[in-house]
N, C-alpha and C positions, 0 to 999 in steps of 0.2 A: 519401636524402631524397625523390627522385622517387617511389619506391615507397610511402613513408609518405603522401605527398600524395595519391596515387591511392586508397590504402586509406581515408583519412579524409574526403577531399572528394568522391570519386565517389558514395558511397551517397546523400547528400541531393541532389546534382546530378542523379542518375539519376532519383530519385523525382519531383523537380520537373519535369524534362523530360517524363517520361511523363504527369504531371498535365496539363501544358499540351497535349500531344498528344491526350489523351483528351478534353479539354474542347473542342478545336477540331475534332476529327474523331470525333464520338460514333458509337458502334456498340452494338448490343444485346449484352449479356453480354460485355463486352470482356475479353479474355485478357491484354492487355498490362499492366494494373496488378498482376495476380497475378504475372505473369512478372518484373516489375520488383522486387516485394517479395522474390521468391525470389532474384533475382540479388543484391540488397543482403544477404540472408542469407549467400550464398556469399561475398561480399566480406568480411563481418565474420568468416567463418571463416578466410579468408586473413589477416585482421588478427590473429587469435589465433595462427596459425603464425608470423607476423612477430614477434609479441611474444615467443613461446617461443624463437625463434632469435636475434633481434637485441636483445631487451629493450625497455623503455619508451622512447617518444620523443615529442617535441613538435614540432608543426607550427605555426610562427609566421606569422600572416596579416597582421600589421602590426607592433604593439608588444606584446611579451610582457608587460611590466609594465602595460600598459593593459588587459590581459584579452583580447587578440585572438588567441587560439591554440586549437589542437585538441590533445588529449592522448590518447595510446595507452598505457594501463597496464592492470593487471589489473581495475580497477574499471570503467573505460570500456569495455573489450572485452567484459566480462560483461554490462553493460547494453546494449551495442550488439547483441550476440547475442540478448539476451532481446527487446529491442524489434523487431528485424528478424524474429525467429521469430513472435512474436505478431502482428506486422503482416502477415506472409505468410498466416498462418492466417485472420485477419480478412478480409483482401482476397479469399482463396479463397472464404470463406463468403459475402461480400457479392455476389460475382458471381451466385450463385443467388438470394440474398435479395432483391436489388434488380431482378431481372429483370422487365421490363415497366414499371417506374416511369417516369413522364414525364421526371423529372430524374435519370435513372440516371448519365449521363455526368458531370454536375457533382458528384454524390455521390462517384464514384470519384476524381475529381480532388481534391476536398477532403480525402478520406481520405489520399491519397498526400501531399499537401502538409503535412497535419498530422503524418503519420508522419515526413516529412523534418525538420520542426521539432523533434520529440521526439528524433530522432537527434542533432541539433545540441546539444540540451540535455545528453545523456549523454556526448557527445564533447568538449564544451567544456572548455578548459584554463583559462579566465579568466572573471571575472564579467560583463565587458561582453558577450561573445558569448553567454553563458548568459542574460543578461536579455533580449537581442534574440530569442533563440530561444523563451524563455518568452512574450514578446509574440506571436510568431507562432503558437505553440500555442494561446494564448487566442483569437486571431482565428479560427483554423481550427475549433476546437471550438465556438465560438459559432455559426458558420454551420451546422455539422453539427447542433447542437441545434435549430436553426430550419429543419430540413429540411422539416418540416411547419408552416409559419408560420401557417397558419389555425387551429392549435390554441392556445387560450389557456394551457393548461398548459405547452406548449412555450415560448411566449414568456416565461412567468413564470420557468421553470427557466433559460432562457437569460440573463434579466436578473440573476437571483441569481448565476449563475456568473460573469457579466461583472464584477459588483460585487466579489465575493470574490476572484476570480482577479486582477483589477486592483489590489485592495488589496495582494495578495501581491507583485505586481510592483513597487509603490511602496516597499513595505518592503525588498524586495531591492535596489532602486535606492538607498535610503537607506543600507542596509548597505554597499553598494559605495563610497559617498562617504565613509563613516566609516573603512572599511578603508584607503582611499587616504590620508586624513589621518593614520591611525595608523602605516601601514607603507610608504607611497609605492608600493604595487604592488596590482594586481587580479589577479594571477596566483594561481590556487588553490594551487599548490604553494608559491609565495613567502609567501602569507598563513599557510599552516600552519606553515612553518619559522619565520617571525618570531613567531608566537603562542606557540611553545614557550618563548620567553624571557619571557613574561608579556604581559598585555594592558593597554595604556594605557587612559585614560578613553574615548577615541574607539573603541578596539577593543572595550571592554565594550559601548558602545552598538551597535556593528555586530553583535555576536553577538546582543544582544537583538532587534534588528530581523530578524536571520536566523532566530531561533526563531519570530517572529511570521509571517514569510514562509512558513516550512515548515508552521506550523500551518494557515494559511489554504489552502495548496495541498493539504494532506492532508484537508481538510474536518473539522478537528478541532472538538470541542465548544466553543462553542455555535453555530458558523456552519457546521454540517454539513448543513443542510437542502437546499441546492441539489443535493447528491449523490443524495439519495433521490428527486428529481423529474425525473430525466433519462430516464424510461422512455418519454416521448413521442417520443424520437429513435429511429431504426432500431436494431435489436439490435446490429449491428456497431459502432455508435458507443458503445453502452454497454460492449461488451466492450473496445474500445480504451481507453476512459476508465477503467474499473475495473480493468483488467489492466496498464495502462501509465502513462497520464498522471497519475493520482492518486498514484503512487509517487514522483513528482518531488520532493515536499516532503521525503521521507526522503532522496533522493539529495543534495539541498542540504546537508543536515546531514552526511552521510557524506563528501561532497567536502571539507568544511571541518571535519572532525572535530577536528583539533588545536586549531583556534580555539574551537570550541564546548566542548571539554573543558577548556580554560583558564579557563572561567567557571563556577564552582560554582553560581552562581544560575541560569544558563541550563540547566544539567543538571538541577537540582532542578525548574525549571519544566516541563521535558519529561517528567519522571517524573510529576508531578502531573497535568498536562494530558493526557498520554498515558494514564495509568491511568484517569482519569475518563472519557475518550472511549471507551476499550476496554470498561469496564464498562457504560456507558450504551448503546453500540451493540449489545453482546451481548444485554443484557436486552431492549431493544426489538425486536431481531431475532426473538426467540423468540415474540413476539406477532403476527407478520406471517403472513398467509395466502397472499398472492400471492408466487410464487417469485422474481420479479425484485426486488420490493421487499425481500424477506428478504435477497437477495444484496446489495442496496445497503447495507442496515443492517449486514450482515456486513463490507462494505468499511469502513464507519465504525469498527467495532470493530477491524478488523485494522490500520487506519492509526493508531489509538490505541495499539495494542500496538507498532507500529513506532516511534512516538515514545518510548514507554516504554523500548524497547530501546536507543535512542539516548541517552536520559537516563541510563541505567545504564552507558553506555560500552561496550556490547557491539556494536561496529561490525560485525565480520564476520557475527555472527548477524543483525544488522539487514539487511545486504545479502542474506544467504540468505533472509530473510523476504520480501524484495521479489521475488526470483526465484520462490520457492514460491507466494507469493500471486498473482502475475501468471499463472502457468501454471494454477493452480486456478481463478482468477476468470474467465479467458478461456474455459476449458472450461465453467464453470458457466453463463455467459450464453449461449454458442452452443449448449449442449445443453439449455437450460431447456425448450424445447418438448417434446422427447423425454422429458424427466424428468416433466413433467406427464402425458403420455400413459401412461408407465410406472406412475406411482403410481395413476392411475385404473383400470388393468387389474389391479392387485394384489388378491387376495382379502382381504377384511377380516380381520384377526387376531382371536383370541379375547381373553380378559381379559389385561390388561397387568400384569406383576409390579410392584408398588409397594413400594419399601423403606421400612421404618419408621425411627424415630429410632436404634434400636440398630444396624440394618443400615448406616445411613449413617455412624454413628460408627466402626463396625468397618472400613467401606470406606476412610475417610480415614486411619485408623490403619495399615491394611495398605498403602495406596498410599504413604504417607510412609516406612514401614519399607522398602518395596521400593526407593524412591528413595534413601534413605540407604545401603542395602547396595550398590546399583549405584554410587552416587557414591564410596563408599569403594574399591570395586573398581577403578574408573577412576583414582582418585587414587594407588592403589598401582602400577598399570601405567603410566600416562601422566604423572601429576603432579597436584598439587592445582589446583582451579579457583578463580577469583576469587569473592568473596562475592556480586558482582552476578550471575555466572553461575549460582551455586547458588540464588539467590533466584528468578531467572527460571525455572529448572527446577522449583522448588517450585510456582510459579504454574501451570505447565503440568501438573504432577502433580495439581493439584486437578481438572482435567478427567479425568484417569485415575481419580480417586477416584469421580467420578460414574458412570463405566463400571462400576467394581467394585461400587458400591451396587446397580445393576440386577441384577448376578449373584448378590448376597447376599440379595435379597429372598426372603421365605418362599415365594412362589408361583413363583419363577424356576425354569425347567427346568434339568436338569444341563448340557445343551448350551449354554445361555446363560451359565451360570457359567464353563464351560470357555472360551468364546470371549472373555468380558470378561477372564478371567485372562491369556490369551494376548495379547490386545490391550494390556493394561496393561504387561506385561513388554516387549513390542515397542515401545510408545511410550517408556518409560523408557530402554531401550538406545539408541533412535533419537536421542533428544536429545543424549546425550553423543557418539555417533558423528558426528552432523551438526555438532556443535560443533567437533570435531576436523577435519573436512573443511573447514568455513568458515575456520578458522584457517590451515589449510595453503594454501587458495586465496588468501585476501585478507589474512591477518594481517600480512604484511610491509609492506603498503601502508597499514595503519590503526593508530591508537594502541591500546595495551593499556588496559584499564579502570583508572581511578585508584583509589588506595588509599582506601577509604571513611573519611570522618571522621564527626563526630557528626551532622551534617545528613544525609549519605548513609545512615547507619544508620537514622536516624529515618524516612527516606522508604522504605527497604527494608521496615522493619517495617510501616509504614502500608499499603504495597502488598500485602504478604502478608496482613494482616488483611482488607483490603477484598476482594481477590479470594477469599480463603478464605470469607468470610461469604456472598458471592454464590454460590459453588459450593455451599455447604451449603443455602442457600435454594432453589437450582435442584433439588438432589437431593430436598428435602422437598416441592417444590411439589405433586406429585400428592396429598399428604395434606390440603392446605387449598385445592386449586384450585376446589372447589365451594362455598367460603364466599362469602357475598354481598359481603364486602369485597374479596375477590380479583377478583371480576368487575369492579367498579369500577376497581380499579388496572389491570386488563388493558386496559380501554378507554383510560385515560390513557396508559398505556405504548405502546399501539398507535399513538397519535397523537404519540409522542415528547415527551410532557409539554407539547405545544403550543408548544414553542420555535420551531419553524418558522413558526407563525402569528404569533408575536410579531415575528419578522423581517420577515414580510410587511407587517405594519402599520408597522414601523420605516421600511422603505424605500418605503412606498406602493405595494406590489406589487398586481397585478391580483387582484380577488376572483373565484374560480372556483367555480361551483356543481358539486357532485358529480353525475355522470350520473344516479345513482339518484334524485336529488331533483328532477330537471327534469320539467316537465309539458309 
C-alpha cells in the first residue's frame, strides 16, 4: 500500500510543487518543469511494472463509496503513461517556444498544474474525485487560453470553452447524484458492477447525463465551435488540449462502460451523435487552408468517431483510438510550423490523376472484396468478430477505397497504383491486428460488445450508408469541384455551416472583425 500511494499520489503532487516553485522563483527557459514532467513519466512507468507484478489496486483517500479513491489498472496506467508522455513532450517544446515571453514562468506553472489535474482525472477511481479534477482542468485551461488576454478572439474562445466545459461538469455532477440514488455508491467499479444487473430509472437518467457530459467535453456537434477557436493560445496549449484534454469525454464513457452499455438508448445516441460529428468535422476539415484550423477540425471528426466507437460497444478500440489520436495530434500541432515550410519548398507537381465514376466504383468494389477476404482469413485463424467490429472496419475501408480510386485513375502512373495497392492491403491488415492487440491489452477490463438487436442493426446500416456516401462524394469531388454550385458550398462548409456564429449570438459572444476587413 505505501508503494501504491507513492505511485498514484506522487505524480500530481510533484507537478503542483514544481508549478509553485516556478511561479515563485521565475527564471528564463526553466528546466525544472520539463524535468518534473519526465520524472512523472518515469513514475508512471514504475506504476506499469507494479501493475504487472502485483495486479490492480485501489488507494482510498476517504470513502471509496463516496468516490474518493485512485485506481491503478490497465486503463488508468495506459492513460497515465499517455498523459505524462505527451506532457513531457509539450513541456520540452514550451521551454523554447515561450523563451523571452514576459509571462514565461506563469505559463509553465499553469501548464504543470493543468497537467496534474488531467492526471487526477485519468487516475480517479470515483466520480467525486473525477469531478473535482475536471473542475481544476477547466480552470487551468481557461487561464491558458487567456495567455494573451488583449486578443478579443482569445477572450471569445475562453468564454465559449468555460460555458461548454462547465455545462459538462454540471451534467457529470447530476449523473453522480443519480448514480448515488440508484446504487448508493460513486465508485466507478461499484457502479459498473451494479449496472450489470440492470439500470433503475435513476440509473437511466444518470447514463443520459453521462452521455451529455461526454459529448460536451469532446466538443461534439453542434457545440464544437470553441475547439476550433483556441488557436489564439500558444501552440503548446493547443497541443495539450487536442492531444490530451479533449479525450477526457471518451475516458468518462470507457470508465463507466458497463453502465453506458446497459442503456440501449444511450448507445444509440452515441452512434448517431458520434457519426454526425465525425462526418461533419471531416467534411469541413477538407475545406480549411490554415494547417492549425484543419487540425482542429480533424480533432472534431476524431472525437465524433470516438463517440461512435463507444456507441458500438468497441471499448478497447475506443481506448486505442485515444492513444493513437493523442500521439498523432501532439505531433501535428508541435510540428505544424515545419510542415508549412516543407510544403512551401516542395516543387509543384504536374497534372493530378482524377478518377472517374467507373474507377471509383471499381475501387470500392476491390476495397470491400479485400476487406472481406482478410476478415474471413482472420475469422478462420483467430475467430469471428462482432457485427459492430466488422461494421467499423467497413467504415475505415471506405477510406482505403479512396486511396485505391487514386491509383485506378486513367492518368495515374504505375508507381502510384502500386503504392495505393500496398497501402490498402497494409491498412486492412492493420485494422484486424490492432483490434487483437487492443483486446489483449484492455479486453479483460472492458465489456464485450452487446449482441445487436433491431435498433442496433438499423443504426449500423445507417452509419455504413452515411460514411459510404461521404466517401464516394469525396472520391468524385475533383469531377465537380469547378462547378459554380460547389464553390458556394465550399464557402458554407469552410465556415462550418455558420453553427459557431449562431452559438455566438445565442450566448451573446463578442463580435470580432476579421483582420483582413479592418481599416
